[in-house]
PDB file of N, CA, C, O and CB in Angstrom:
ATOM      1  N   UNK A   1     242.626 141.432 262.426  1.00  0.00           N
ATOM      2  CA  UNK A   1     241.835 140.469 262.283  1.00  0.00           C
ATOM      3  C   UNK A   1     242.167 139.558 260.949  1.00  0.00           C
ATOM      4  O   UNK A   1     242.355 140.065 259.843  1.00  0.00           O
ATOM      5  CB  UNK A   1     240.533 141.057 262.317  1.00  0.00           C
ATOM      6  N   UNK A   2     242.212 138.181 261.203  1.00  0.00           N
ATOM      7  CA  UNK A   2     242.431 137.402 260.102  1.00  0.00           C
ATOM      8  C   UNK A   2     241.251 137.037 259.201  1.00  0.00           C
ATOM      9  O   UNK A   2     240.101 136.918 259.625  1.00  0.00           O
ATOM     10  CB  UNK A   2     243.019 136.285 260.546  1.00  0.00           C
ATOM     11  N   UNK A   3     241.661 136.848 257.774  1.00  0.00           N
ATOM     12  CA  UNK A   3     240.396 136.566 256.948  1.00  0.00           C
ATOM     13  C   UNK A   3     239.983 135.092 257.183  1.00  0.00           C
ATOM     14  O   UNK A   3     240.764 134.200 257.510  1.00  0.00           O
ATOM     15  CB  UNK A   3     240.649 136.829 255.332  1.00  0.00           C
ATOM     16  N   UNK A   4     238.467 134.934 256.946  1.00  0.00           N
ATOM     17  CA  UNK A   4     237.761 133.785 257.186  1.00  0.00           C
ATOM     18  C   UNK A   4     238.343 132.873 256.217  1.00  0.00           C
ATOM     19  O   UNK A   4     238.283 133.135 255.015  1.00  0.00           O
ATOM     20  CB  UNK A   4     236.269 133.943 257.083  1.00  0.00           C
ATOM     21  N   UNK A   5     238.907 131.816 256.658  1.00  0.00           N
ATOM     22  CA  UNK A   5     239.367 130.736 255.659  1.00  0.00           C
ATOM     23  C   UNK A   5     238.879 129.433 256.065  1.00  0.00           C
ATOM     24  O   UNK A   5     239.565 128.424 255.909  1.00  0.00           O
ATOM     25  CB  UNK A   5     240.906 130.652 255.530  1.00  0.00           C
ATOM     26  N   UNK A   6     237.692 129.412 256.594  1.00  0.00           N
ATOM     27  CA  UNK A   6     236.695 128.354 256.815  1.00  0.00           C
ATOM     28  C   UNK A   6     236.418 127.628 255.477  1.00  0.00           C
ATOM     29  O   UNK A   6     236.406 128.320 254.458  1.00  0.00           O
ATOM     30  CB  UNK A   6     235.359 128.959 257.414  1.00  0.00           C
ATOM     31  N   UNK A   7     236.184 126.230 255.380  1.00  0.00           N
ATOM     32  CA  UNK A   7     235.757 125.612 254.178  1.00  0.00           C
ATOM     33  C   UNK A   7     234.468 126.313 253.532  1.00  0.00           C
ATOM     34  O   UNK A   7     234.383 126.507 252.319  1.00  0.00           O
ATOM     35  CB  UNK A   7     235.488 124.139 254.484  1.00  0.00           C
ATOM     36  N   UNK A   8     233.629 126.618 254.304  1.00  0.00           N
ATOM     37  CA  UNK A   8     232.313 127.190 254.009  1.00  0.00           C
ATOM     38  C   UNK A   8     232.388 128.494 253.302  1.00  0.00           C
ATOM     39  O   UNK A   8     231.651 128.814 252.369  1.00  0.00           O
ATOM     40  CB  UNK A   8     231.538 127.366 255.250  1.00  0.00           C
ATOM     41  N   UNK A   9     233.418 129.286 253.859  1.00  0.00           N
ATOM     42  CA  UNK A   9     233.657 130.652 253.292  1.00  0.00           C
ATOM     43  C   UNK A   9     234.457 130.521 251.815  1.00  0.00           C
ATOM     44  O   UNK A   9     234.276 131.229 250.824  1.00  0.00           O
ATOM     45  CB  UNK A   9     234.579 131.558 254.424  1.00  0.00           C
ATOM     46  N   UNK A  10     235.448 129.338 251.978  1.00  0.00           N
ATOM     47  CA  UNK A  10     236.067 129.276 250.696  1.00  0.00           C
ATOM     48  C   UNK A  10     235.225 128.817 249.457  1.00  0.00           C
ATOM     49  O   UNK A  10     235.533 129.123 248.305  1.00  0.00           O
ATOM     50  CB  UNK A  10     237.173 128.413 250.833  1.00  0.00           C
ATOM     51  N   UNK A  11     234.227 128.121 249.762  1.00  0.00           N
ATOM     52  CA  UNK A  11     233.319 127.455 248.731  1.00  0.00           C
ATOM     53  C   UNK A  11     232.347 128.721 248.176  1.00  0.00           C
ATOM     54  O   UNK A  11     231.993 128.820 247.002  1.00  0.00           O
ATOM     55  CB  UNK A  11     232.353 126.102 249.491  1.00  0.00           C
ATOM     56  N   UNK A  12     232.037 129.533 249.096  1.00  0.00           N
ATOM     57  CA  UNK A  12     231.016 130.522 248.731  1.00  0.00           C
ATOM     58  C   UNK A  12     231.613 131.825 248.237  1.00  0.00           C
ATOM     59  O   UNK A  12     230.829 132.703 247.876  1.00  0.00           O
ATOM     60  CB  UNK A  12     230.121 130.800 249.911  1.00  0.00           C
ATOM     61  N   UNK A  13     232.800 132.022 248.188  1.00  0.00           N
ATOM     62  CA  UNK A  13     233.258 133.253 247.545  1.00  0.00           C
ATOM     63  C   UNK A  13     234.725 132.796 246.872  1.00  0.00           C
ATOM     64  O   UNK A  13     235.436 131.948 247.413  1.00  0.00           O
ATOM     65  CB  UNK A  13     233.378 134.570 248.719  1.00  0.00           C
ATOM     66  N   UNK A  14     235.082 133.465 245.632  1.00  0.00           N
ATOM     67  CA  UNK A  14     236.255 133.070 244.954  1.00  0.00           C
ATOM     68  C   UNK A  14     237.516 133.452 245.668  1.00  0.00           C
ATOM     69  O   UNK A  14     237.570 134.543 246.237  1.00  0.00           O
ATOM     70  CB  UNK A  14     236.252 133.626 243.632  1.00  0.00           C
ATOM     71  N   UNK A  15     238.415 132.725 245.677  1.00  0.00           N
ATOM     72  CA  UNK A  15     239.623 133.033 246.440  1.00  0.00           C
ATOM     73  C   UNK A  15     240.461 134.413 246.042  1.00  0.00           C
ATOM     74  O   UNK A  15     240.342 134.872 244.906  1.00  0.00           O
ATOM     75  CB  UNK A  15     240.542 131.808 246.266  1.00  0.00           C
ATOM     76  N   UNK A  16     241.183 134.956 246.877  1.00  0.00           N
ATOM     77  CA  UNK A  16     242.029 135.945 246.486  1.00  0.00           C
ATOM     78  C   UNK A  16     243.254 135.598 245.439  1.00  0.00           C
ATOM     79  O   UNK A  16     243.801 134.496 245.483  1.00  0.00           O
ATOM     80  CB  UNK A  16     242.530 136.458 247.708  1.00  0.00           C
ATOM     81  N   UNK A  17     243.558 136.384 244.708  1.00  0.00           N
ATOM     82  CA  UNK A  17     244.635 135.915 243.794  1.00  0.00           C
ATOM     83  C   UNK A  17     245.878 135.572 244.722  1.00  0.00           C
ATOM     84  O   UNK A  17     246.031 135.978 245.874  1.00  0.00           O
ATOM     85  CB  UNK A  17     245.012 137.079 242.648  1.00  0.00           C
ATOM     86  N   UNK A  18     246.734 134.751 244.009  1.00  0.00           N
ATOM     87  CA  UNK A  18     247.937 134.372 244.609  1.00  0.00           C
ATOM     88  C   UNK A  18     249.156 134.867 243.946  1.00  0.00           C
ATOM     89  O   UNK A  18     249.195 134.656 242.733  1.00  0.00           O
ATOM     90  CB  UNK A  18     247.987 132.996 244.692  1.00  0.00           C
ATOM     91  N   UNK A  19     250.168 135.484 244.475  1.00  0.00           N
ATOM     92  CA  UNK A  19     251.250 135.894 243.683  1.00  0.00           C
ATOM     93  C   UNK A  19     252.442 135.263 244.250  1.00  0.00           C
ATOM     94  O   UNK A  19     252.652 135.168 245.460  1.00  0.00           O
ATOM     95  CB  UNK A  19     251.375 137.376 243.610  1.00  0.00           C
ATOM     96  N   UNK A  20     253.286 134.797 243.236  1.00  0.00           N
ATOM     97  CA  UNK A  20     254.464 134.146 243.628  1.00  0.00           C
ATOM     98  C   UNK A  20     255.675 134.995 243.107  1.00  0.00           C
ATOM     99  O   UNK A  20     255.968 135.069 241.914  1.00  0.00           O
ATOM    100  CB  UNK A  20     254.475 132.685 243.090  1.00  0.00           C
ATOM    101  N   UNK A  21     256.292 135.573 244.031  1.00  0.00           N
ATOM    102  CA  UNK A  21     257.316 136.840 243.908  1.00  0.00           C
ATOM    103  C   UNK A  21     258.800 136.247 243.685  1.00  0.00           C
ATOM    104  O   UNK A  21     259.687 136.975 243.241  1.00  0.00           O
ATOM    105  CB  UNK A  21     257.303 137.853 245.408  1.00  0.00           C
ATOM    106  N   UNK A  22     259.031 134.913 244.007  1.00  0.00           N
ATOM    107  CA  UNK A  22     260.274 134.516 243.889  1.00  0.00           C
ATOM    108  C   UNK A  22     260.497 133.012 243.876  1.00  0.00           C
ATOM    109  O   UNK A  22     259.536 132.329 244.229  1.00  0.00           O
ATOM    110  CB  UNK A  22     260.960 135.109 244.866  1.00  0.00           C
ATOM    111  N   UNK A  23     261.632 132.385 243.519  1.00  0.00           N
ATOM    112  CA  UNK A  23     261.740 130.858 243.652  1.00  0.00           C
ATOM    113  C   UNK A  23     263.156 130.699 244.145  1.00  0.00           C
ATOM    114  O   UNK A  23     264.089 131.418 243.786  1.00  0.00           O
ATOM    115  CB  UNK A  23     261.461 129.997 242.211  1.00  0.00           C
ATOM    116  N   UNK A  24     263.236 129.710 244.986  1.00  0.00           N
ATOM    117  CA  UNK A  24     264.372 129.505 245.617  1.00  0.00           C
ATOM    118  C   UNK A  24     264.848 127.996 245.336  1.00  0.00           C
ATOM    119  O   UNK A  24     263.999 127.129 245.130  1.00  0.00           O
ATOM    120  CB  UNK A  24     264.171 129.843 247.069  1.00  0.00           C
ATOM    121  N   UNK A  25     266.158 127.710 245.330  1.00  0.00           N
ATOM    122  CA  UNK A  25     266.455 126.093 245.285  1.00  0.00           C
ATOM    123  C   UNK A  25     267.527 125.813 246.029  1.00  0.00           C
ATOM    124  O   UNK A  25     268.384 126.690 246.146  1.00  0.00           O
ATOM    125  CB  UNK A  25     266.754 125.482 243.895  1.00  0.00           C
ATOM    126  N   UNK A  26     267.695 124.565 246.669  1.00  0.00           N
ATOM    127  CA  UNK A  26     268.730 124.343 247.527  1.00  0.00           C
ATOM    128  C   UNK A  26     269.771 123.404 246.593  1.00  0.00           C
ATOM    129  O   UNK A  26     269.331 122.852 245.584  1.00  0.00           O
ATOM    130  CB  UNK A  26     268.164 123.640 248.950  1.00  0.00           C
ATOM    131  N   UNK A  27     271.118 123.266 246.975  1.00  0.00           N
ATOM    132  CA  UNK A  27     271.954 122.703 246.254  1.00  0.00           C
ATOM    133  C   UNK A  27     271.760 121.095 245.956  1.00  0.00           C
ATOM    134  O   UNK A  27     272.197 120.234 246.720  1.00  0.00           O
ATOM    135  CB  UNK A  27     273.113 123.025 246.852  1.00  0.00           C
ATOM    136  N   UNK A  28     271.069 120.819 244.784  1.00  0.00           N
ATOM    137  CA  UNK A  28     270.712 119.234 244.720  1.00  0.00           C
ATOM    138  C   UNK A  28     271.854 118.499 244.583  1.00  0.00           C
ATOM    139  O   UNK A  28     272.853 118.906 243.990  1.00  0.00           O
ATOM    140  CB  UNK A  28     269.791 118.803 243.552  1.00  0.00           C
ATOM    141  N   UNK A  29     271.734 117.301 245.169  1.00  0.00           N
ATOM    142  CA  UNK A  29     272.828 116.353 245.063  1.00  0.00           C
ATOM    143  C   UNK A  29     273.676 116.393 246.416  1.00  0.00           C
ATOM    144  O   UNK A  29     274.617 115.627 246.625  1.00  0.00           O
ATOM    145  CB  UNK A  29     273.737 116.708 243.777  1.00  0.00           C
ATOM    146  N   UNK A  30     273.303 117.231 247.184  1.00  0.00           N
ATOM    147  CA  UNK A  30     274.019 117.383 248.616  1.00  0.00           C
ATOM    148  C   UNK A  30     272.986 117.002 249.610  1.00  0.00           C
ATOM    149  O   UNK A  30     272.238 117.821 250.144  1.00  0.00           O
ATOM    150  CB  UNK A  30     274.577 118.952 248.961  1.00  0.00           C
ATOM    151  N   UNK A  31     272.974 115.644 249.850  1.00  0.00           N
ATOM    152  CA  UNK A  31     271.958 115.079 250.888  1.00  0.00           C
ATOM    153  C   UNK A  31     272.456 115.094 252.161  1.00  0.00           C
ATOM    154  O   UNK A  31     273.570 115.573 252.372  1.00  0.00           O
ATOM    155  CB  UNK A  31     271.540 113.695 250.634  1.00  0.00           C
ATOM    156  N   UNK A  32     271.675 114.560 253.182  1.00  0.00           N
ATOM    157  CA  UNK A  32     271.967 114.433 254.522  1.00  0.00           C
ATOM    158  C   UNK A  32     271.146 115.221 255.483  1.00  0.00           C
ATOM    159  O   UNK A  32     271.184 115.047 256.701  1.00  0.00           O
ATOM    160  CB  UNK A  32     273.264 114.740 254.689  1.00  0.00           C
ATOM    161  N   UNK A  33     270.436 116.057 254.900  1.00  0.00           N
ATOM    162  CA  UNK A  33     269.548 116.887 255.711  1.00  0.00           C
ATOM    163  C   UNK A  33     268.062 116.382 255.800  1.00  0.00           C
ATOM    164  O   UNK A  33     267.744 115.430 255.087  1.00  0.00           O
ATOM    165  CB  UNK A  33     269.567 118.286 255.143  1.00  0.00           C
ATOM    166  N   UNK A  34     267.121 116.967 256.640  1.00  0.00           N
ATOM    167  CA  UNK A  34     265.669 116.620 256.654  1.00  0.00           C
ATOM    168  C   UNK A  34     265.136 117.515 255.433  1.00  0.00           C
ATOM    169  O   UNK A  34     265.675 118.545 255.026  1.00  0.00           O
ATOM    170  CB  UNK A  34     264.894 116.978 258.188  1.00  0.00           C
ATOM    171  N   UNK A  35     264.023 116.944 254.951  1.00  0.00           N
ATOM    172  CA  UNK A  35     263.376 117.645 253.774  1.00  0.00           C
ATOM    173  C   UNK A  35     262.851 119.075 254.213  1.00  0.00           C
ATOM    174  O   UNK A  35     262.668 120.018 253.442  1.00  0.00           O
ATOM    175  CB  UNK A  35     262.132 116.744 253.193  1.00  0.00           C
ATOM    176  N   UNK A  36     262.682 119.077 255.312  1.00  0.00           N
ATOM    177  CA  UNK A  36     262.088 120.441 256.062  1.00  0.00           C
ATOM    178  C   UNK A  36     263.052 121.451 255.867  1.00  0.00           C
ATOM    179  O   UNK A  36     262.693 122.577 255.524  1.00  0.00           O
ATOM    180  CB  UNK A  36     261.826 120.317 257.709  1.00  0.00           C
ATOM    181  N   UNK A  37     264.510 121.105 256.089  1.00  0.00           N
ATOM    182  CA  UNK A  37     265.506 121.955 255.949  1.00  0.00           C
ATOM    183  C   UNK A  37     265.758 122.282 254.575  1.00  0.00           C
ATOM    184  O   UNK A  37     266.087 123.442 254.327  1.00  0.00           O
ATOM    185  CB  UNK A  37     266.590 121.483 256.548  1.00  0.00           C
ATOM    186  N   UNK A  38     265.657 121.437 253.626  1.00  0.00           N
ATOM    187  CA  UNK A  38     265.699 121.712 252.329  1.00  0.00           C
ATOM    188  C   UNK A  38     264.670 123.018 251.646  1.00  0.00           C
ATOM    189  O   UNK A  38     264.948 123.916 250.851  1.00  0.00           O
ATOM    190  CB  UNK A  38     265.403 120.367 251.764  1.00  0.00           C
ATOM    191  N   UNK A  39     263.522 122.697 252.276  1.00  0.00           N
ATOM    192  CA  UNK A  39     262.401 123.569 251.999  1.00  0.00           C
ATOM    193  C   UNK A  39     262.724 124.983 252.810  1.00  0.00           C
ATOM    194  O   UNK A  39     262.320 126.023 252.290  1.00  0.00           O
ATOM    195  CB  UNK A  39     260.948 122.822 252.490  1.00  0.00           C
ATOM    196  N   UNK A  40     263.288 125.036 253.803  1.00  0.00           N
ATOM    197  CA  UNK A  40     263.478 126.369 254.358  1.00  0.00           C
ATOM    198  C   UNK A  40     264.591 127.058 253.605  1.00  0.00           C
ATOM    199  O   UNK A  40     264.456 128.241 253.294  1.00  0.00           O
ATOM    200  CB  UNK A  40     263.791 126.310 255.869  1.00  0.00           C
ATOM    201  N   UNK A  41     265.573 126.453 253.326  1.00  0.00           N
ATOM    202  CA  UNK A  41     266.829 127.007 252.383  1.00  0.00           C
ATOM    203  C   UNK A  41     266.045 127.496 251.066  1.00  0.00           C
ATOM    204  O   UNK A  41     266.193 128.663 250.701  1.00  0.00           O
ATOM    205  CB  UNK A  41     268.123 125.662 251.949  1.00  0.00           C
ATOM    206  N   UNK A  42     265.331 126.744 250.449  1.00  0.00           N
ATOM    207  CA  UNK A  42     264.553 127.311 249.159  1.00  0.00           C
ATOM    208  C   UNK A  42     263.541 128.305 249.503  1.00  0.00           C
ATOM    209  O   UNK A  42     263.315 129.120 248.609  1.00  0.00           O
ATOM    210  CB  UNK A  42     263.797 126.179 248.356  1.00  0.00           C
ATOM    211  N   UNK A  43     262.810 128.446 250.697  1.00  0.00           N
ATOM    212  CA  UNK A  43     262.036 129.518 250.838  1.00  0.00           C
ATOM    213  C   UNK A  43     262.767 130.678 251.263  1.00  0.00           C
ATOM    214  O   UNK A  43     262.340 131.761 250.862  1.00  0.00           O
ATOM    215  CB  UNK A  43     261.030 129.247 251.669  1.00  0.00           C
ATOM    216  N   UNK A  44     263.750 130.666 251.972  1.00  0.00           N
ATOM    217  CA  UNK A  44     264.692 131.797 252.329  1.00  0.00           C
ATOM    218  C   UNK A  44     265.226 132.424 251.137  1.00  0.00           C
ATOM    219  O   UNK A  44     265.390 133.641 251.062  1.00  0.00           O
ATOM    220  CB  UNK A  44     265.854 131.334 253.185  1.00  0.00           C
ATOM    221  N   UNK A  45     265.527 131.528 250.105  1.00  0.00           N
ATOM    222  CA  UNK A  45     266.207 132.250 248.948  1.00  0.00           C
ATOM    223  C   UNK A  45     265.189 132.825 248.005  1.00  0.00           C
ATOM    224  O   UNK A  45     265.421 133.758 247.237  1.00  0.00           O
ATOM    225  CB  UNK A  45     267.153 131.289 248.144  1.00  0.00           C
ATOM    226  N   UNK A  46     263.866 132.099 248.142  1.00  0.00           N
ATOM    227  CA  UNK A  46     262.854 132.841 247.213  1.00  0.00           C
ATOM    228  C   UNK A  46     262.450 134.252 247.835  1.00  0.00           C
ATOM    229  O   UNK A  46     262.201 135.225 247.122  1.00  0.00           O
ATOM    230  CB  UNK A  46     261.464 131.913 247.005  1.00  0.00           C
ATOM    231  N   UNK A  47     262.404 134.281 249.313  1.00  0.00           N
ATOM    232  CA  UNK A  47     261.965 135.547 249.861  1.00  0.00           C
ATOM    233  C   UNK A  47     263.220 136.643 249.620  1.00  0.00           C
ATOM    234  O   UNK A  47     262.916 137.771 249.233  1.00  0.00           O
ATOM    235  CB  UNK A  47     261.563 135.335 251.509  1.00  0.00           C
ATOM    236  N   UNK A  48     264.434 136.352 249.819  1.00  0.00           N
ATOM    237  CA  UNK A  48     265.602 137.168 249.429  1.00  0.00           C
ATOM    238  C   UNK A  48     265.588 137.773 247.957  1.00  0.00           C
ATOM    239  O   UNK A  48     265.823 138.951 247.689  1.00  0.00           O
ATOM    240  CB  UNK A  48     266.835 136.299 249.583  1.00  0.00           C
ATOM    241  N   UNK A  49     265.245 136.680 246.971  1.00  0.00           N
ATOM    242  CA  UNK A  49     264.981 137.127 245.646  1.00  0.00           C
ATOM    243  C   UNK A  49     264.024 138.225 245.404  1.00  0.00           C
ATOM    244  O   UNK A  49     264.244 139.173 244.649  1.00  0.00           O
ATOM    245  CB  UNK A  49     264.563 136.086 244.945  1.00  0.00           C
ATOM    246  N   UNK A  50     262.821 138.014 246.173  1.00  0.00           N
ATOM    247  CA  UNK A  50     261.748 138.888 246.207  1.00  0.00           C
ATOM    248  C   UNK A  50     261.830 140.050 246.973  1.00  0.00           C
ATOM    249  O   UNK A  50     261.024 140.978 246.917  1.00  0.00           O
ATOM    250  CB  UNK A  50     260.726 138.275 246.580  1.00  0.00           C
ATOM    251  N   UNK A  51     262.901 139.982 247.754  1.00  0.00           N
ATOM    252  CA  UNK A  51     263.121 141.390 248.572  1.00  0.00           C
ATOM    253  C   UNK A  51     262.128 141.486 249.702  1.00  0.00           C
ATOM    254  O   UNK A  51     261.856 142.619 250.100  1.00  0.00           O
ATOM    255  CB  UNK A  51     262.902 142.757 247.600  1.00  0.00           C
ATOM    256  N   UNK A  52     261.460 140.285 250.360  1.00  0.00           N
ATOM    257  CA  UNK A  52     260.602 140.261 251.174  1.00  0.00           C
ATOM    258  C   UNK A  52     261.039 139.728 252.563  1.00  0.00           C
ATOM    259  O   UNK A  52     262.144 139.184 252.566  1.00  0.00           O
ATOM    260  CB  UNK A  52     259.644 139.633 250.612  1.00  0.00           C
ATOM    261  N   UNK A  53     260.448 139.778 253.616  1.00  0.00           N
ATOM    262  CA  UNK A  53     260.798 139.321 254.917  1.00  0.00           C
ATOM    263  C   UNK A  53     259.745 138.249 255.254  1.00  0.00           C
ATOM    264  O   UNK A  53     258.680 138.267 254.636  1.00  0.00           O
ATOM    265  CB  UNK A  53     260.843 140.509 255.974  1.00  0.00           C
ATOM    266  N   UNK A  54     259.976 137.330 256.183  1.00  0.00           N
ATOM    267  CA  UNK A  54     258.978 136.345 256.540  1.00  0.00           C
ATOM    268  C   UNK A  54     257.660 136.998 257.201  1.00  0.00           C
ATOM    269  O   UNK A  54     256.568 136.435 257.114  1.00  0.00           O
ATOM    270  CB  UNK A  54     259.639 135.324 257.522  1.00  0.00           C
ATOM    271  N   UNK A  55     257.824 138.112 257.806  1.00  0.00           N
ATOM    272  CA  UNK A  55     256.703 138.736 258.303  1.00  0.00           C
ATOM    273  C   UNK A  55     255.712 139.391 257.378  1.00  0.00           C
ATOM    274  O   UNK A  55     254.612 139.808 257.740  1.00  0.00           O
ATOM    275  CB  UNK A  55     257.129 139.628 259.154  1.00  0.00           C
ATOM    276  N   UNK A  56     256.188 139.446 256.164  1.00  0.00           N
ATOM    277  CA  UNK A  56     255.236 140.030 254.998  1.00  0.00           C
ATOM    278  C   UNK A  56     254.378 138.939 254.464  1.00  0.00           C
ATOM    279  O   UNK A  56     253.371 139.205 253.807  1.00  0.00           O
ATOM    280  CB  UNK A  56     256.083 140.665 253.727  1.00  0.00           C
ATOM    281  N   UNK A  57     254.757 137.670 254.736  1.00  0.00           N
ATOM    282  CA  UNK A  57     254.009 136.490 254.163  1.00  0.00           C
ATOM    283  C   UNK A  57     252.656 136.331 254.960  1.00  0.00           C
ATOM    284  O   UNK A  57     252.664 136.302 256.190  1.00  0.00           O
ATOM    285  CB  UNK A  57     254.917 135.107 254.267  1.00  0.00           C
ATOM    286  N   UNK A  58     251.506 136.229 254.230  1.00  0.00           N
ATOM    287  CA  UNK A  58     250.307 136.154 254.911  1.00  0.00           C
ATOM    288  C   UNK A  58     249.764 134.785 255.032  1.00  0.00           C
ATOM    289  O   UNK A  58     248.939 134.516 255.906  1.00  0.00           O
ATOM    290  CB  UNK A  58     249.381 136.981 254.299  1.00  0.00           C
ATOM    291  N   UNK A  59     250.205 133.894 254.171  1.00  0.00           N
ATOM    292  CA  UNK A  59     249.741 132.411 254.365  1.00  0.00           C
ATOM    293  C   UNK A  59     250.632 131.605 253.579  1.00  0.00           C
ATOM    294  O   UNK A  59     251.078 132.000 252.502  1.00  0.00           O
ATOM    295  CB  UNK A  59     248.225 132.116 253.911  1.00  0.00           C
ATOM    296  N   UNK A  60     250.900 130.521 254.067  1.00  0.00           N
ATOM    297  CA  UNK A  60     251.876 129.383 253.403  1.00  0.00           C
ATOM    298  C   UNK A  60     250.935 128.122 253.408  1.00  0.00           C
ATOM    299  O   UNK A  60     251.342 127.046 252.970  1.00  0.00           O
ATOM    300  CB  UNK A  60     253.431 129.057 254.364  1.00  0.00           C
TER     301      UNK A  60
END
């Protein structure tokens, strides 16, 4: 069961803590891709650095 993330629920209770376990970067200056692709490269690098898999991420 997923947590209730409705606006009403978020206003009535404090949010759960957020943890950032890694940070990734793409090679800046190498243009020619869609910005979404750059984000995917950075996200994959962050997950690898943190030792996590996509399935372990609860919310983006």
